[in-house]
Backbone as CSV, one residue per row, in Angstrom:
resi,resn,N_x,N_y,N_z,CA_x,CA_y,CA_z,C_x,C_y,C_z
1,MET,211.031,11.987,-53.230,210.434,13.315,-53.582,209.003,13.003,-54.023
2,HIS,208.108,13.843,-53.396,206.659,13.558,-53.758,206.281,14.275,-55.136
3,LYS,205.369,13.519,-55.801,204.758,14.159,-57.005,203.871,15.289,-56.644
4,GLU,204.158,16.317,-57.351,203.329,17.549,-57.104,201.963,17.268,-57.807
5,HIS,200.895,17.831,-57.212,199.590,17.645,-57.793,198.885,19.055,-57.854
6,THR,197.839,19.056,-58.566,197.078,20.296,-58.907,195.871,20.182,-58.042
7,MET,195.563,21.269,-57.351,194.309,21.359,-56.604,193.223,21.678,-57.547
8,THR,192.282,20.787,-57.741,191.223,20.930,-58.693,190.041,21.721,-58.246
9,THR,189.570,21.509,-56.947,188.382,22.098,-56.530,188.594,22.614,-55.125
10,THR,188.165,23.811,-54.780,188.345,24.167,-53.348,186.894,24.447,-52.836
11,GLN,186.627,23.883,-51.686,185.276,24.131,-51.028,185.121,25.566,-50.703
12,GLU,184.129,26.248,-51.118,183.919,27.568,-50.698,183.702,27.822,-49.238
13,THR,183.116,26.860,-48.684,182.984,27.039,-47.164,184.222,26.791,-46.467
14,THR,184.649,27.660,-45.567,185.767,27.583,-44.709,185.334,27.213,-43.228
15,PHE,186.367,26.820,-42.545,186.120,26.321,-41.168,187.111,26.954,-40.198
16,THR,186.755,27.212,-39.097,187.631,27.743,-38.001,188.611,26.838,-37.505
17,GLN,188.328,25.491,-37.574,189.219,24.512,-37.089,189.440,23.439,-38.155
18,ARG,190.707,22.901,-38.232,190.987,21.836,-39.199,190.112,20.622,-39.028
19,SER,189.874,20.266,-37.709,189.091,19.067,-37.570,187.603,19.235,-38.149
20,ASN,187.067,20.361,-38.016,185.741,20.564,-38.530,185.763,20.489,-40.045
21,ALA,186.755,20.906,-40.728,186.905,20.829,-42.215,187.017,19.373,-42.552
22,ASN,187.881,18.746,-41.793,188.135,17.229,-42.124,186.851,16.489,-41.915
23,ARG,186.043,16.764,-40.883,184.833,16.023,-40.632,183.798,16.320,-41.746
24,ALA,183.757,17.545,-42.309,182.796,17.870,-43.346,183.170,17.127,-44.596
25,ALA,184.522,17.069,-44.892,184.977,16.362,-46.095,184.625,14.860,-46.033
26,ARG,184.864,14.315,-44.949,184.533,12.810,-44.794,183.132,12.614,-44.888
27,LYS,182.306,13.476,-44.400,180.787,13.295,-44.482,180.398,13.375,-45.880
28,MET,180.939,14.312,-46.644,180.613,14.421,-47.999,180.936,13.179,-48.808
29,ILE,182.106,12.627,-48.519,182.475,11.337,-49.239,181.614,10.220,-48.911
30,GLU,181.234,10.116,-47.680,180.302,9.033,-47.268,178.966,9.245,-47.941
31,ASN,178.462,10.511,-48.073,177.183,10.762,-48.684,177.207,10.654,-50.193
32,GLY,178.348,10.585,-50.767,178.503,10.598,-52.268,178.362,11.947,-52.891
33,THR,178.540,13.035,-52.145,178.298,14.311,-52.731,179.720,15.023,-52.998
34,ALA,180.851,14.342,-52.621,182.111,14.922,-52.868,182.569,14.834,-54.258
35,PRO,183.199,15.899,-54.800,183.675,15.802,-56.217,184.783,14.851,-56.387
36,SER,185.464,14.465,-55.298,186.590,13.484,-55.459,186.771,12.759,-54.156
37,PRO,187.289,11.528,-54.220,187.519,10.843,-52.982,188.811,11.314,-52.247
38,ARG,189.611,12.187,-52.992,190.862,12.629,-52.299,190.697,14.158,-52.047
39,TYR,191.303,14.535,-50.936,191.239,15.919,-50.506,192.293,16.258,-49.537
40,GLU,192.523,17.598,-49.443,193.427,18.113,-48.500,192.848,19.285,-47.737
41,ILE,193.255,19.510,-46.525,192.820,20.656,-45.737,193.891,21.692,-45.714
42,THR,193.646,22.834,-46.303,194.743,23.872,-46.372,194.292,25.070,-45.512
43,PRO,195.264,25.683,-44.821,195.021,26.903,-44.085,194.929,28.081,-45.071
44,ARG,194.158,29.040,-44.629,193.911,30.317,-45.432,194.659,31.559,-44.738
45,ASP,194.676,32.599,-45.321,195.304,33.749,-44.742,194.464,34.250,-43.669
46,ASP,193.231,34.022,-43.622,192.349,34.509,-42.503,192.313,33.608,-41.333
47,ASP,193.271,32.603,-41.232,193.413,31.798,-40.193,192.158,30.690,-40.162
48,ARG,191.557,30.548,-41.277,190.500,29.509,-41.440,191.093,28.425,-42.276
49,PHE,190.294,27.294,-42.427,190.747,26.248,-43.219,189.623,25.907,-44.210
50,ALA,190.208,25.424,-45.375,189.297,25.094,-46.558,189.625,23.724,-46.993
51,ILE,188.712,23.106,-47.620,188.795,21.806,-48.207,189.146,21.869,-49.629
52,VAL,190.436,21.184,-50.070,190.841,21.274,-51.442,190.608,19.804,-51.998
53,TRP,189.887,19.624,-52.982,189.590,18.378,-53.622,190.562,18.174,-54.692
54,LEU,191.041,16.910,-54.764,192.132,16.528,-55.676,191.573,15.608,-56.820
55,ALA,192.174,15.691,-58.018,191.779,14.845,-59.135,192.009,13.434,-58.801
56,ASP,191.257,12.578,-59.422,191.384,11.090,-59.048,192.619,10.584,-59.335
57,ASP,193.387,11.033,-60.368,194.812,10.475,-60.703,195.909,11.127,-59.892
58,GLU,195.628,12.141,-59.081,196.501,12.753,-58.236,196.750,12.051,-56.845
59,SER,197.957,12.007,-56.465,198.210,11.343,-55.134,198.461,12.408,-54.133
60,VAL,198.070,12.001,-52.900,198.331,12.899,-51.778,199.665,12.570,-51.160
61,SER,200.420,13.574,-50.713,201.695,13.452,-50.194,201.558,12.675,-48.857
62,THR,202.763,11.884,-48.570,202.747,11.172,-47.351,202.496,12.061,-46.142
63,ALA,203.183,13.198,-46.152,203.011,14.111,-45.061,201.488,14.560,-44.899
64,ALA,200.738,14.806,-45.884,199.399,15.127,-45.838,198.583,14.044,-45.354
65,ILE,198.858,12.784,-45.798,198.186,11.697,-45.312,198.256,11.497,-43.798
66,GLU,199.551,11.592,-43.348,199.845,11.388,-42.002,199.169,12.480,-41.060
67,THR,199.161,13.756,-41.657,198.497,14.825,-40.985,196.932,14.587,-40.841
68,GLU,196.342,14.161,-41.953,194.918,13.857,-41.911,194.622,12.722,-40.983
69,ILE,195.405,11.664,-40.910,195.130,10.578,-40.038,195.215,10.971,-38.605
70,ALA,196.281,11.907,-38.276,196.399,12.387,-36.913,195.232,13.202,-36.485
71,VAL,194.789,14.076,-37.463,193.708,14.983,-37.144,192.468,14.131,-36.929
72,ALA,192.176,13.098,-37.768,190.994,12.349,-37.602,190.990,11.581,-36.342
73,ALA,192.158,11.056,-35.963,192.284,10.247,-34.765,191.972,11.193,-33.554
74,ALA,192.523,12.447,-33.641,192.224,13.380,-32.466,190.806,13.744,-32.501
75,ASP,190.278,13.902,-33.589,188.769,14.272,-33.724,187.823,13.044,-33.151
76,GLU,188.329,11.931,-33.268,187.486,10.709,-32.740,187.885,10.404,-31.307
77,GLY,188.921,11.111,-30.766,189.262,10.883,-29.284,190.007,9.667,-29.087
78,ALA,190.671,9.123,-30.131,191.446,7.924,-30.050,192.771,8.105,-30.516
79,THR,193.860,7.255,-30.094,195.114,7.337,-30.600,195.334,6.224,-31.570
80,PRO,195.930,6.599,-32.804,196.101,5.618,-33.888,197.015,4.510,-33.397
81,GLY,196.744,3.331,-33.919,197.562,2.213,-33.540,196.744,0.919,-33.374
82,PRO,197.282,-0.249,-33.321,196.497,-1.514,-33.206,195.964,-1.558,-31.875
83,ALA,194.712,-2.129,-31.890,193.975,-2.316,-30.657,194.774,-3.317,-29.702
84,PRO,194.912,-3.021,-28.439,195.560,-3.885,-27.517,194.849,-5.240,-27.398
85,GLU,195.692,-6.266,-27.322,195.125,-7.572,-27.194,194.623,-7.749,-25.713
86,ALA,193.576,-8.471,-25.544,192.969,-8.701,-24.122,194.010,-9.540,-23.365
87,SER,194.256,-9.177,-22.099,195.165,-9.894,-21.335,194.368,-11.220,-20.839
88,SER,195.212,-12.345,-20.746,194.589,-13.645,-20.512,194.057,-13.707,-19.081
89,SER,194.683,-12.779,-18.131,194.245,-12.739,-16.708,192.897,-12.159,-16.598
90,GLU,192.340,-11.444,-17.637,191.106,-10.855,-17.538,190.020,-11.729,-18.115
91,GLU,190.417,-12.921,-18.568,189.409,-13.847,-19.048,188.466,-14.284,-18.133
92,GLU,187.182,-14.401,-18.325,186.153,-14.874,-17.446,186.261,-16.301,-17.227
93,ILE,186.397,-16.823,-15.965,186.416,-18.324,-15.635,185.165,-18.731,-15.225
94,GLU,184.588,-19.767,-15.876,183.352,-20.380,-15.520,183.502,-21.529,-14.620
95,LEU,182.924,-21.375,-13.367,183.135,-22.436,-12.339,182.231,-23.642,-12.622
96,PRO,182.614,-24.856,-12.245,181.675,-26.003,-12.422,180.344,-25.862,-11.572
97,ALA,179.409,-26.523,-11.977,178.120,-26.479,-11.294,178.225,-27.012,-9.883
98,ALA,179.012,-28.009,-9.624,179.220,-28.600,-8.293,179.822,-27.643,-7.433
99,VAL,180.818,-26.828,-7.834,181.531,-25.850,-7.086,180.512,-24.770,-6.646
100,LEU,179.733,-24.348,-7.623,178.718,-23.237,-7.428,177.687,-23.746,-6.414
101,ALA,177.278,-24.959,-6.468,176.330,-25.567,-5.547,176.889,-25.601,-4.109
102,GLU,178.188,-25.954,-3.966,178.717,-26.009,-2.662,178.878,-24.592,-2.085
103,ILE,179.206,-23.590,-3.001,179.278,-22.204,-2.445,177.895,-21.756,-1.948
104,ASP,176.935,-22.057,-2.691,175.488,-21.720,-2.230,175.153,-22.395,-0.855
105,ALA,175.586,-23.609,-0.768,175.292,-24.340,0.539,176.012,-23.761,1.713
106,ASP,177.242,-23.318,1.420,178.041,-22.736,2.582,177.274,-21.419,2.911
107,VAL,176.887,-20.608,1.923,176.200,-19.380,2.306,174.962,-19.512,3.024
108,ALA,174.131,-20.588,2.598,172.927,-20.900,3.362,173.211,-21.337,4.759
109,ARG,174.229,-22.173,5.050,174.637,-22.551,6.448,175.001,-21.297,7.208
110,TYR,175.846,-20.496,6.636,176.314,-19.161,7.286,175.121,-18.406,7.798
111,ARG,174.114,-18.182,6.859,173.019,-17.328,7.111,172.134,-18.020,8.300
112,GLU,172.063,-19.355,8.264,171.314,-20.071,9.272,171.985,-19.889,10.674
113,ARG,173.346,-20.002,10.628,174.012,-19.657,11.990,173.851,-18.361,12.526
114,GLN,173.860,-17.353,11.616,173.633,-16.062,12.006,172.249,-15.820,12.585
115,ILE,171.238,-16.484,11.946,169.786,-16.290,12.428,169.635,-16.938,13.842
116,ARG,170.363,-18.130,14.032,170.197,-18.733,15.328,170.936,-17.979,16.358
117,LYS,172.066,-17.344,16.003,172.728,-16.558,16.995,171.931,-15.336,17.322
118,ALA,171.320,-14.688,16.423,170.510,-13.529,16.708,169.299,-13.967,17.591
119,LYS,168.647,-14.990,17.355,167.532,-15.416,18.126,167.933,-15.752,19.584
120,SER,169.169,-16.367,19.673,169.604,-16.679,21.075,169.836,-15.467,21.928
121,LYS,170.103,-14.187,21.245,170.392,-13.019,22.069,169.057,-12.321,22.486
122,VAL,167.968,-12.776,21.884,166.694,-12.183,22.318,166.273,-12.665,23.644
123,ARG,166.090,-11.824,24.615,165.728,-12.120,25.942,164.240,-12.481,26.048
124,ARG,164.035,-13.668,26.507,162.564,-14.044,26.693,162.144,-13.719,28.100
125,PRO,160.878,-13.268,28.295,160.397,-12.954,29.711,160.431,-14.219,30.511
126,ARG,160.953,-14.111,31.675,160.996,-15.233,32.600,159.635,-15.506,33.242
127,LYS,159.319,-16.723,33.263,158.095,-17.186,33.896,158.053,-16.931,35.432
128,ALA,156.956,-16.520,36.034,156.923,-16.489,37.519,157.115,-17.809,38.130
129,PRO,157.963,-17.821,39.088,158.214,-19.156,39.742,156.890,-19.627,40.497
130,ARG,156.768,-20.980,40.249,155.535,-21.565,40.836,155.719,-21.812,42.335
131,GLU,154.667,-21.638,43.092,154.703,-21.797,44.484,154.924,-23.258,44.752
132,PRO,155.769,-23.612,45.624,156.074,-24.937,46.031,154.793,-25.619,46.605
133,ARG,154.513,-26.762,46.064,153.347,-27.494,46.589,153.774,-28.440,47.794
134,PRO,153.031,-28.402,48.848,153.412,-29.249,49.945,153.498,-30.749,49.551
135,SER,154.508,-31.274,49.875,154.702,-32.781,49.513,153.953,-33.568,50.574
136,LYS,153.762,-34.823,50.249,153.031,-35.684,51.142,153.681,-35.792,52.492
137,PRO,155.103,-36.045,52.635,155.726,-36.109,53.957,155.487,-34.756,54.802
138,ASN,155.452,-33.558,54.072,155.284,-32.357,54.755,153.836,-32.319,55.318
139,ALA,152.805,-32.804,54.557,151.402,-32.772,55.066,151.321,-33.732,56.284
140,VAL,152.029,-34.904,56.165,151.941,-35.814,57.300,152.558,-35.162,58.432
141,ASP,153.661,-34.442,58.368,154.356,-33.828,59.457,153.514,-32.700,60.030
142,GLU,152.740,-31.947,59.283,151.907,-30.936,59.724,150.683,-31.566,60.592
143,ALA,150.234,-32.722,60.089,149.159,-33.417,60.804,149.714,-33.975,62.208
144,ALA,150.901,-34.431,62.227,151.498,-34.969,63.451,151.716,-33.766,64.405
145,VAL,152.053,-32.592,63.970,152.175,-31.424,64.879,150.802,-31.115,65.569
146,ARG,149.710,-31.370,64.860,148.361,-31.143,65.391,147.899,-32.256,66.244
147,GLY,148.736,-33.248,66.383,148.349,-34.381,67.310,147.708,-35.576,66.592
148,ILE,147.715,-35.565,65.290,147.083,-36.684,64.477,148.080,-37.708,64.252
149,MET,147.800,-38.885,64.677,148.692,-40.011,64.445,148.796,-40.494,63.011
150,PRO,149.961,-40.681,62.629,150.233,-40.991,61.106,149.780,-42.409,60.841
151,ASP,149.391,-42.512,59.616,148.986,-43.956,59.185,150.248,-44.828,58.982
152,LYS,150.059,-46.097,59.216,151.250,-47.056,58.998,151.549,-47.217,57.534
153,PRO,152.762,-47.013,57.168,153.138,-47.263,55.713,152.786,-48.690,55.264
154,ILE,152.510,-48.734,53.910,152.315,-50.061,53.409,153.541,-50.507,52.552
155,ILE,154.062,-51.729,52.878,155.238,-52.202,52.189,154.741,-52.930,50.925
156,THR,155.173,-52.401,49.775,154.762,-53.022,48.470,155.868,-53.774,47.956
157,SER,157.116,-53.664,48.329,158.268,-54.291,47.736,158.340,-55.744,48.400
158,ALA,158.461,-56.800,47.525,158.495,-58.063,48.078,159.853,-58.404,48.701
159,ALA,160.859,-57.664,48.245,162.182,-57.935,48.890,162.334,-57.223,50.245
160,ASN,161.429,-56.371,50.581,161.581,-55.629,51.838,160.301,-55.884,52.736
161,GLN,159.772,-56.948,52.642,158.608,-57.321,53.533,159.085,-57.569,54.958
162,HIS,160.344,-57.788,55.217,160.800,-58.004,56.608,160.712,-56.679,57.396
163,TYR,160.480,-55.489,56.660,160.321,-54.287,57.423,158.908,-54.166,58.129
164,ARG,157.993,-54.979,57.559,156.578,-54.902,58.010,156.489,-55.070,59.578
165,LYS,157.277,-56.084,60.043,157.171,-56.350,61.500,157.584,-55.203,62.297
166,HIS,158.608,-54.348,61.793,158.961,-53.262,62.570,157.909,-52.108,62.534
167,PHE,157.197,-51.910,61.454,156.147,-50.973,61.419,154.996,-51.384,62.254
168,ASP,154.729,-52.716,62.230,153.601,-53.257,63.062,153.939,-53.129,64.564
169,ARG,155.191,-53.292,64.904,155.581,-53.245,66.416,155.466,-51.817,66.820
170,LEU,155.883,-50.798,66.044,155.744,-49.306,66.496,154.264,-48.953,66.572
171,ALA,153.396,-49.402,65.586,152.069,-49.132,65.594,151.323,-49.722,66.814
172,ALA,151.678,-50.948,67.212,151.114,-51.495,68.410,151.527,-50.809,69.758
173,LEU,152.848,-50.496,69.747,153.291,-49.737,70.877,152.560,-48.387,71.174
174,ALA,152.382,-47.707,70.068,151.679,-46.410,70.041,150.210,-46.556,70.438
175,ALA,149.680,-47.537,69.920,148.231,-47.817,70.274,148.028,-48.154,71.670
176,ALA,149.049,-48.790,72.285,148.904,-49.157,73.732,149.460,-48.025,74.661
177,GLY,149.887,-46.951,74.081,150.491,-45.848,74.841,151.757,-46.121,75.544
178,ASP,152.465,-47.038,75.027,153.803,-47.482,75.581,154.796,-46.731,74.736
179,TRP,155.088,-45.506,75.131,155.986,-44.649,74.355,157.476,-44.800,74.523
180,ASP,157.806,-45.301,75.645,159.285,-45.466,75.869,159.922,-46.367,74.877
181,PRO,159.357,-47.593,74.655,159.963,-48.450,73.652,159.949,-47.871,72.222
182,VAL,158.935,-46.951,71.966,158.889,-46.352,70.679,160.057,-45.352,70.522
183,ARG,160.335,-44.653,71.685,161.415,-43.649,71.687,162.749,-44.351,71.602
184,THR,162.916,-45.506,72.182,164.281,-46.186,72.253,164.514,-47.134,71.098
185,THR,163.481,-47.358,70.217,163.716,-48.326,69.055,164.851,-47.837,68.136
186,GLN,165.779,-48.781,67.924,166.899,-48.492,66.965,166.508,-48.925,65.573
187,VAL,166.787,-48.057,64.683,166.506,-48.327,63.261,167.903,-48.363,62.463
188,ASN,168.238,-49.487,61.929,169.566,-49.645,61.236,169.257,-49.523,59.670
189,GLY,170.376,-49.088,59.048,170.270,-49.113,57.583,169.894,-47.660,57.049
190,ASP,170.099,-47.404,55.730,169.845,-46.166,55.139,169.162,-46.312,53.811
191,ASN,168.424,-47.382,53.557,167.741,-47.588,52.349,166.324,-46.868,52.462
192,THR,165.479,-46.993,51.462,164.262,-46.325,51.424,163.357,-46.698,52.589
193,TYR,163.272,-48.005,52.794,162.340,-48.445,53.891,162.872,-48.154,55.258
194,ALA,164.183,-48.124,55.489,164.794,-47.799,56.739,164.452,-46.290,57.003
195,ARG,164.575,-45.474,56.063,164.184,-44.091,56.292,162.772,-43.895,56.518
196,MET,161.875,-44.701,55.826,160.490,-44.609,56.164,160.200,-45.016,57.596
197,LEU,160.851,-46.011,58.030,160.638,-46.433,59.371,161.079,-45.352,60.465
198,LYS,162.207,-44.683,60.258,162.593,-43.570,61.013,161.631,-42.503,61.058
199,SER,161.148,-42.092,59.869,160.087,-41.016,59.757,158.799,-41.366,60.511
200,TYR,158.440,-42.612,60.269,157.140,-43.090,60.981,157.285,-42.933,62.520
201,ARG,158.409,-43.476,63.074,158.631,-43.340,64.506,158.709,-41.925,64.943
202,ALA,159.289,-40.989,64.202,159.478,-39.566,64.570,158.036,-38.948,64.547
203,ARG,157.173,-39.282,63.633,155.821,-38.693,63.617,154.956,-39.198,64.683
204,LEU,155.170,-40.506,65.038,154.380,-40.981,66.216,154.727,-40.212,67.461
205,LEU,156.097,-39.993,67.607,156.523,-39.268,68.853,155.967,-37.791,68.882
206,LEU,156.030,-37.146,67.622,155.564,-35.868,67.422,154.118,-35.737,67.765
207,ALA,153.281,-36.593,67.333,151.835,-36.513,67.563,151.605,-36.739,69.009
208,HIS,152.378,-37.682,69.648,152.148,-37.909,71.105,152.489,-36.736,71.873
209,ALA,153.607,-36.082,71.521,154.071,-34.878,72.388,153.030,-33.808,72.219
210,PHE,152.355,-33.531,71.035,151.354,-32.609,70.928,150.082,-32.921,71.766
211,SER,149.730,-34.188,71.718,148.564,-34.602,72.545,148.859,-34.489,73.981
212,ALA,150.098,-34.861,74.372,150.411,-34.702,75.888,150.475,-33.241,76.312
213,ALA,150.919,-32.286,75.484,150.869,-30.947,75.812,149.448,-30.302,75.925
214,THR,148.773,-30.789,75.078,147.254,-30.291,74.946,146.512,-30.713,76.254
215,ALA,146.873,-31.947,76.643,146.123,-32.545,77.813,146.530,-31.821,79.078
216,GLU,147.773,-31.379,79.147,148.302,-30.703,80.319,147.645,-29.350,80.446
217,THR,147.478,-28.707,79.326,146.936,-27.316,79.354,145.369,-27.278,79.400
218,ALA,144.759,-28.474,79.180,143.304,-28.489,79.210,142.711,-28.240,80.597
219,PRO,141.675,-27.513,80.808,141.183,-27.208,82.095,140.575,-28.464,82.773
């Protein structure tokens, strides 16, 4: 059973809401202008609320205390009760510097690959194809077609000097106008100098054929 107490002082100002009256009373206590550190909020007949200040030796009922705590909590927008402890899963984990450096290196390598890939997709204008330059054999062939006798090739390889006698023989036959032996000369082998000998014989015969045809058509 609660001890009854006497309401010593009633604030003349009334409030339309209990929370407003409670806020005003707490502000007066904080400012030191309240007549007593204890108070109750009582409803009036006109549906308004008034502050009732209690004597220092008077105690407030448990129900009144619980009511004021609930009103104060609702006024502050919070639910009374102990603050929840922070979950261990929400704790911030600090990574070692070596791990952070490796992550940065991976990101840099990824960006470099993306840049190279983007550059490879950029189409570069194609260069105009170069006109083929006539090679030396083609020039010699064109000269032979016009009846110009080809020069005898020079053998520079010491290991292939035995081909020199074959070039000398074809040159001597051509100079003497003995074309049948030139035409029937057999060339064996498929190395570089054997192919040169075959080309030399073919150009000699080509130049001779042009010269012969020109001589027949001449007046």
